C-alpha positions in Angstrom: -148.8 -144.8 45.9 -148.7 -148.7 46.1 -152.4 -149.8 45.5 -151.8 -153.5 45.3 -150.8 -156.0 48.0 -147.1 -156.6 47.9 -145.9 -160.2 48.6 -143.6 -160.5 51.4 -141.1 -162.2 49.2 -141.1 -159.3 46.6 -140.6 -157.0 49.6 -137.7 -158.9 50.9 -136.3 -159.0 47.4 -136.1 -155.2 47.3 -134.9 -154.9 51.1 -132.2 -157.3 50.0 -130.8 -154.9 47.5 -130.2 -152.4 50.1 -126.5 -152.4 51.0 -125.4 -152.4 54.5 -123.2 -150.0 56.4 -119.5 -150.2 55.1 -117.8 -149.6 58.4 -120.5 -149.9 61.3 -119.6 -148.9 64.7 -120.2 -151.1 67.8 -120.9 -148.1 70.1 -123.8 -147.0 68.0 -124.9 -150.6 67.8 -125.3 -150.3 63.9 -126.8 -153.6 63.2 -128.5 -153.7 59.8 -132.1 -155.0 60.4 -132.4 -158.2 58.4 -134.5 -158.3 55.3 -136.9 -160.8 56.6 -137.3 -158.9 60.0 -137.9 -155.6 58.2 -140.5 -157.2 55.8 -142.6 -158.8 58.6 -142.5 -155.4 60.4 -143.3 -153.4 57.3 -146.2 -155.6 56.3 -147.9 -155.6 59.7 -147.8 -152.0 59.8 -148.9 -151.8 56.2 -151.6 -154.4 55.8 -152.6 -155.5 59.4 -153.0 -152.0 60.7 -153.2 -149.7 57.7 -150.3 -147.5 59.2 -148.1 -147.1 55.9 -149.9 -146.7 52.7 -150.7 -142.9 52.2 -149.3 -142.0 55.5 -146.3 -139.8 56.6 -143.6 -142.0 57.9 -140.4 -141.3 60.0 -137.6 -143.7 60.3 -135.7 -142.9 63.5 -132.1 -144.1 63.3 -132.7 -145.0 59.7 -129.1 -146.3 58.9 -128.8 -147.3 55.4 -132.4 -147.2 55.0 -134.4 -150.6 54.9 -137.4 -149.4 56.8 -137.6 -146.1 55.2 -137.2 -147.4 51.6 -139.6 -150.2 52.5 -142.3 -147.9 53.6 -141.7 -145.9 50.5 -141.9 -149.1 48.3 -145.5 -150.0 50.0 -146.9 -146.5 49.3 -146.3 -144.2 52.0 -147.1 -140.6 51.1 -144.0 -139.1 52.5 -141.1 -140.8 54.4 -138.2 -139.1 56.2 -135.0 -141.0 57.4 -133.0 -139.7 60.2 -129.5 -140.9 61.4 -126.6 -139.3 63.3 -124.1 -141.2 61.1 -123.2 -139.4 57.8 -121.7 -142.4 56.3 -125.1 -144.3 56.9 -127.0 -141.7 55.4 -124.8 -141.5 52.5 -125.2 -145.2 51.8 -129.1 -144.7 52.4 -129.0 -142.1 49.5 -127.2 -144.4 47.2 -129.8 -147.2 48.1 -132.5 -144.9 47.4 -131.1 -144.7 43.8 -130.4 -148.4 43.6 -134.1 -149.3 44.3 -135.6 -146.5 42.2 -137.1 -144.6 45.1 -134.6 -141.8 45.0 -137.6 -139.1 45.0 -139.5 -140.9 47.8 -137.5 -140.4 50.8 -136.1 -137.3 52.6 -132.8 -138.0 54.4 -131.5 -136.0 57.3 -128.2 -136.3 59.1 -128.8 -135.2 62.7 -129.2 -136.6 66.3 -132.7 -137.6 66.7 -133.1 -135.2 69.7 -133.1 -132.3 67.2 -136.1 -133.8 65.1 -139.5 -132.0 65.2 -142.6 -132.7 63.3 -145.9 -134.6 63.4 -145.8 -138.0 61.5 -148.7 -140.6 61.3 -146.2 -143.6 61.7 -142.6 -144.0 63.2 -140.5 -147.1 62.5 -137.5 -147.8 64.2 -134.8 -150.3 64.9 -133.1 -148.6 67.8 -130.0 -149.6 69.7 -130.8 -152.2 72.0 -128.9 -150.7 74.9 -126.3 -153.5 75.1 -123.2 -151.0 74.6 -125.1 -148.0 76.3 -127.6 -148.8 78.9 -131.1 -147.0 78.0 -130.2 -146.0 74.4 -133.4 -147.5 73.3 -135.3 -145.4 75.7 -134.2 -142.1 73.9 -135.7 -143.4 70.8 -139.0 -144.4 72.3 -139.3 -141.1 73.9 -138.6 -139.3 70.5 -140.9 -141.5 68.7 -143.9 -140.9 70.8 -143.3 -137.1 70.6 -143.3 -137.1 66.9 -145.6 -140.1 66.0 -149.1 -141.2 66.4 -148.1 -144.8 66.1 -144.6 -146.3 66.8 -143.2 -149.5 65.6 -140.2 -150.3 67.4 -137.9 -153.4 67.8 -136.3 -154.3 71.3 -134.6 -157.5 72.6 -136.7 -159.7 74.4 -136.1 -160.0 78.2 -133.8 -162.8 78.9 -135.7 -164.1 82.0 -138.6 -164.8 79.7 -136.8 -167.2 77.4 -138.6 -168.4 74.2 -137.4 -171.4 72.2 -135.8 -170.0 69.0 -136.5 -173.2 67.1 -140.2 -173.1 68.0 -140.5 -169.4 67.3 -138.6 -169.8 64.0 -141.3 -172.3 63.1 -144.3 -170.2 64.2 -142.6 -167.0 62.4 -144.4 -164.6 64.9 -145.8 -164.9 68.3 -147.8 -162.5 70.4 -146.4 -162.0 73.8 -146.9 -159.7 76.9 -144.9 -156.7 77.5 -142.9 -156.5 80.5 -144.1 -154.2 83.4 -141.1 -152.0 83.1 -141.9 -151.4 79.3 -145.5 -150.6 80.1 -144.6 -148.2 82.8 -141.9 -146.3 80.6 -144.2 -146.1 77.4 -147.1 -144.8 79.7 -144.7 -142.3 81.1 -143.9 -141.1 77.5 -147.6 -140.7 76.8 -148.2 -143.9 75.0 -150.0 -147.1 75.2 -148.5 -150.4 74.1 -151.2 -151.9 71.7 -149.5 -155.4 71.0 -146.1 -157.0 71.1 -144.8 -159.7 68.6 -141.9 -161.9 69.3 -139.6 -163.0 66.4 -136.1 -164.3 65.6 -133.5 -162.0 64.3 -130.2 -163.2 63.2 -127.1 -161.1 62.6 -123.7 -161.8 61.1 -120.3 -161.6 62.7 -119.6 -157.9 62.3 -117.2 -156.8 65.2 -114.1 -158.0 66.8 -115.8 -159.2 70.0 -118.2 -161.4 68.0 -117.5 -165.0 68.6 -120.0 -166.6 66.2 -120.5 -166.3 62.3 -124.0 -165.9 62.9 -126.0 -165.0 66.1 -129.7 -165.6 66.5 -131.8 -164.1 69.3 -135.4 -163.2 70.1 -136.6 -159.5 69.5 -140.0 -158.0 70.3 -141.8 -155.7 68.0 -143.8 -153.1 70.0 -146.9 -151.7 68.4 -147.4 -148.5 70.6 -150.1 -145.8 70.1 -149.9 -142.3 71.4 -152.6 -141.6 73.9 
């Protein structure tokens, strides 16, 4: 178990070693969470709120393992990473060996709907629902079914535009949750504790991408089960 405070730079270095999906699918919105965003998310969970160290952690839609392995590195008691894509999980297994965390995470190839269990903390970078409307809601429902605390990334509402340059300078900004998200989370038996806005950047990955690098605002929701 990790006893000392891990610097964000050291955490980002570890996360940067984790290789991305070799053939991501646009229909599954398989965008690897950037190392800086993952590090921010993990440090908030671990050090601001004490929801990682010594805890049982579930990573829903784990992809190639950045959040799961980051949680293990910070000192989670048990980590389970779940993804429907066998190739992604295979790469996650390779990444666990690459980061010397092979014995620290259990990997499962399955649809998240099949997952059962009780976890202290759920971490997730779900599909944003761009390709399939409402895809992120399935993840929220399952996260609140399985976890006491949920950390979940979602696209910031377009109508509530934030300056990317100002947000990049600030690093992190506390914002209000839109009413539709509050209603949905309450329906699922949860309560939004806080929402943090931050900048996420993804490289050109698919044929329909027109920019080499796309920056946009995402919201990190911290949700507790009621």
